[in-house]
VEXSEMI-731292 format. One record per residue (C-alpha): residue in three letters; x, y, z. Coordinates in steps of 0.1 Angstrom, whole numbers, padded with zeros to 4 digits, always signed. Layout:
ALAXYZ
...
***
This chain:
MET+0000+0000+0000
LYS+0029+0024+0007
PHE+0041+0018-0029
TYR+0007+0029-0043
ILE+0003+0058-0019
LYS+0038+0071-0029
LYS+0029+0069-0066
ILE-0004+0087-0061
PHE+0014+0115-0041
ASP+0040+0119-0069
PHE+0011+0120-0094
LEU-0006+0149-0076
ILE+0027+0169-0070
THR+0036+0166-0107
ILE+0001+0178-0119
PHE+0003+0208-0095
LEU+0038+0218-0107
VAL+0026+0215-0143
THR-0003+0239-0137
LEU+0020+0264-0121
ILE+0047+0263-0149
THR+0020+0264-0176
PHE+0003+0294-0161
LEU+0035+0313-0155
THR+0049+0305-0190
PHE+0019+0317-0210
ASN+0015+0348-0189
ILE+0051+0358-0192
LEU+0051+0355-0230
PRO+0048+0389-0247
GLY+0016+0399-0263
ASN-0019+0407-0252
PRO-0047+0381-0258
ALA-0073+0409-0258
VAL-0054+0427-0287
ALA-0050+0394-0305
ILE-0088+0388-0304
LEU-0099+0424-0312
GLY-0072+0431-0338
PRO-0047+0459-0341
ASP-0074+0485-0349
ALA-0092+0481-0315
ASP-0091+0512-0292
GLU-0079+0511-0256
VAL-0114+0511-0241
GLN-0124+0480-0260
VAL-0091+0463-0250
ALA-0097+0473-0213
GLU-0133+0459-0213
LEU-0122+0426-0228
GLU-0093+0423-0203
LYS-0118+0428-0175
GLU-0141+0402-0190
PHE-0113+0376-0191
ASN-0099+0387-0157
LEU-0066+0399-0174
ASP-0067+0431-0153
LYS-0062+0413-0120
PRO-0028+0404-0104
LEU-0010+0373-0116
ALA-0013+0354-0083
VAL-0051+0361-0080
ARG-0056+0349-0116
TYR-0036+0317-0109
VAL-0056+0308-0077
THR-0089+0316-0095
TRP-0079+0295-0125
LEU-0067+0266-0102
LEU-0099+0266-0082
ASN-0120+0266-0114
ILE-0100+0236-0126
PHE-0109+0217-0095
LYS-0146+0225-0103
GLY-0141+0211-0138
ASP-0142+0246-0154
PHE-0112+0252-0177
GLY-0125+0286-0189
THR-0139+0297-0222
SER-0118+0296-0254
TYR-0110+0330-0268
ARG-0111+0317-0304
PHE-0142+0294-0303
ASN-0161+0312-0275
THR-0169+0277-0262
LYS-0161+0259-0229
VAL-0126+0245-0231
SER-0136+0212-0215
SER-0162+0207-0242
ILE-0137+0214-0270
ILE-0110+0191-0255
SER-0135+0163-0249
GLN-0146+0163-0285
SER-0111+0163-0298
ALA-0099+0138-0272
ALA-0125+0113-0284
VAL-0109+0114-0319
THR-0074+0111-0306
LEU-0084+0083-0282
SER-0099+0063-0311
LEU-0068+0069-0332
SER-0046+0058-0302
LEU-0066+0026-0296
PHE-0063+0015-0333
THR-0026+0024-0333
ILE-0018+0005-0302
ILE-0037-0026-0314
LEU-0018-0025-0348
THR+0015-0018-0330
VAL+0012-0049-0307
LEU-0001-0071-0335
ILE+0029-0062-0357
ALA+0057-0058-0331
VAL+0052-0089-0309
PRO+0054-0116-0336
LEU+0081-0096-0354
GLY+0102-0093-0323
ILE+0100-0130-0315
LEU+0107-0139-0351
LEU+0138-0116-0353
ALA+0152-0130-0320
SER+0146-0167-0328
TYR+0156-0168-0365
GLY+0178-0137-0368
LYS+0205-0156-0387
ASN+0182-0166-0415
PRO+0188-0145-0447
ALA+0151-0140-0452
ILE+0146-0128-0417
ARG+0175-0105-0421
SER+0158-0088-0450
ILE+0128-0082-0427
GLU+0151-0066-0401
LEU+0163-0042-0428
VAL+0127-0032-0435
ASP+0122-0028-0398
GLN+0152-0004-0397
ILE+0138+0016-0426
PHE+0105+0022-0407
ILE+0124+0033-0376
SER+0143+0059-0397
THR+0114+0071-0417
PRO+0092+0100-0402
SER+0056+0092-0398
PHE+0044+0119-0422
CYS+0065+0103-0450
THR+0050+0069-0443
ALA+0015+0086-0443
LEU+0021+0101-0478
LEU+0033+0067-0491
LEU+0002+0050-0477
ILE-0021+0076-0492
ILE-0005+0071-0526
ILE-0009+0033-0524
PHE-0043+0028-0506
THR-0061+0060-0516
VAL-0048+0072-0550
LYS-0039+0038-0565
LEU-0063+0014-0549
GLY-0090+0037-0536
LEU-0096+0015-0505
PHE-0094+0041-0477
PRO-0101+0079-0474
SER-0071+0102-0471
MET-0089+0128-0449
GLY-0119+0133-0426
TYR-0132+0114-0396
THR-0165+0094-0391
LYS-0177+0088-0355
TRP-0181+0053-0343
SER-0217+0060-0333
ASP-0225+0072-0368
ASN-0210+0043-0388
PRO-0185+0018-0372
ALA-0173+0006-0406
LEU-0166+0041-0419
CYS-0149+0050-0386
ILE-0124+0021-0390
LYS-0118+0031-0426
SER-0112+0068-0417
LEU-0087+0058-0389
PHE-0069+0029-0407
LEU-0043+0049-0427
PRO-0034+0074-0399
SER-0032+0045-0374
LEU-0010+0024-0397
SER+0012+0055-0403
LEU+0020+0057-0366
ALA+0020+0020-0360
LEU+0046+0011-0386
GLY+0073+0032-0369
SER+0061+0024-0334
SER+0060-0014-0340
ALA+0095-0012-0356
ILE+0109+0003-0324
LEU+0090-0020-0301
ALA+0100-0051-0321
ARG+0137-0040-0318
TYR+0134-0038-0280
LEU+0116-0071-0278
LYS+0142-0088-0300
THR+0171-0076-0278
ASN+0154-0087-0245
PHE+0142-0119-0260
LYS+0177-0129-0272
GLU+0191-0122-0237
GLN+0164-0144-0221
LEU+0170-0172-0246
GLU+0206-0176-0232
LYS+0195-0179-0196
ASP+0197-0213-0177
TYR+0160-0215-0171
VAL+0154-0218-0208
LYS+0178-0247-0211
THR+0160-0263-0181
ALA+0126-0259-0198
TYR+0140-0275-0230
SER+0155-0304-0210
LYS+0120-0311-0197
GLY+0108-0317-0232
LEU+0088-0285-0236
SER+0083-0273-0271
PRO+0101-0241-0283
LEU+0068-0224-0289
TYR+0056-0231-0253
VAL+0089-0220-0238
ASN+0089-0188-0259
ILE+0054-0177-0250
HIS+0050-0189-0214
HIS+0085-0183-0201
VAL+0107-0161-0223
LEU+0081-0136-0234
ARG+0069-0129-0199
ASN+0105-0122-0187
SER+0111-0100-0218
VAL+0080-0079-0214
LEU+0091-0053-0188
SER+0112-0031-0210
VAL+0087-0036-0238
ILE+0059-0022-0215
THR+0081+0008-0209
THR+0084+0014-0246
LEU+0048+0008-0252
GLY+0039+0033-0225
LEU+0060+0060-0241
ILE+0044+0053-0275
LEU+0009+0054-0259
THR+0017+0087-0242
GLU+0029+0102-0274
ILE-0001+0091-0294
LEU-0026+0101-0267
GLY-0010+0135-0267
GLY-0021+0139-0302
SER+0001+0135-0333
ILE+0001+0170-0346
ILE+0016+0161-0380
ILE-0005+0130-0387
GLU-0038+0146-0376
ASN-0031+0175-0399
VAL-0021+0153-0428
PHE-0054+0133-0425
SER-0075+0163-0414
LEU-0085+0146-0381
PRO-0101+0169-0356
GLY-0080+0155-0327
ILE-0059+0170-0299
GLY-0028+0174-0322
LYS-0047+0196-0346
LEU-0063+0215-0318
ILE-0028+0223-0303
ALA-0017+0238-0336
ILE-0048+0260-0338
SER-0047+0272-0301
ILE-0010+0282-0303
SER-0014+0302-0335
ALA-0045+0319-0320
ARG-0027+0326-0286
ASP-0058+0311-0269
PHE-0045+0308-0233
PRO-0075+0290-0218
LEU-0074+0264-0245
ILE-0036+0260-0245
SER-0035+0257-0207
GLY-0063+0231-0208
LEU-0045+0211-0235
VAL-0012+0212-0216
LEU-0029+0200-0185
TYR-0046+0173-0205
LEU-0011+0162-0219
ALA+0004+0162-0184
VAL-0024+0141-0169
ILE-0021+0116-0198
CYS+0017+0114-0194
VAL+0016+0110-0157
SER-0013+0085-0158
CYS+0005+0064-0184
ASN+0036+0063-0162
PHE+0015+0055-0131
LEU-0002+0027-0150
ILE+0032+0013-0161
ASP+0044+0013-0125
ILE+0013-0006-0114
ILE+0017-0031-0142
TYR+0054-0035-0133
SER+0045-0043-0097
LEU+0020-0069-0107
ILE+0043-0086-0132
ASP+0074-0084-0109
PRO+0066-0080-0071
ARG+0103-0073-0065
ILE+0098-0038-0078
LYS+0075-0029-0049
ARG+0101-0042-0024
THR+0128-0022-0041
ALA+0107+0010-0041
LYS+0103+0008-0004
***
């Protein structure tokens, strides 16, 4: 229980520090949001009225405390650009990014796990070596280049999947999968290549351990040993990598979401920064922080369940 309490305490402290740094950063930056909204032709009276409406005329400390208390109530403020509640805007975009992340993680695991085991078990085979070369190419290729290649093949040439737009799952599940397949695959090819490389390295290390030789001496099949023994002992570092990938995707892939015109978190970040929309930017940063810390917290919990020694070491 001490292990879990410590992790929860670290979680809360991290979120608090993120709110403080975020607020100070965007209030120290030059420029007046009221002027950005009204335009350069606005007079001083209009600017002063808008500053009063958005509480920009109050001291920095008062504004921070007010903002923090409103966050605890679930009120992230109103977007300057969209004139809508920030929580509503983020929830709509987060639903798209969450769907994209789910498809990406599924594809990543389905590609990476068999590939990593294959590379570790039969790495000396010439045919498998060629697969490893392809794996290296996807690691080195940016996701937007992969996305353009997939659009040329599956949209322009074959006409199988759309290259832009998003359909909600509630509207049409089949069209939802089709609209997310190419962006998910664009992210998954690079992520699975990295994950497979980590799995391969750890898998090869485990194959040389004595417990594997003991399992073979008992007459167990290689497939049984690989899945029930070697894979479990290789999975810790893989979970770390998968957690980092999940954090990055849930944070919104700005490039991929813009390439495929997906109304997700990544595209929303680009819009909010260009518009100097402080309530929306701060809400998005807080969202990213919660996602990042939550994923790390979840990884720690999974670690402790897989290997109880981690809890004893943490104490």
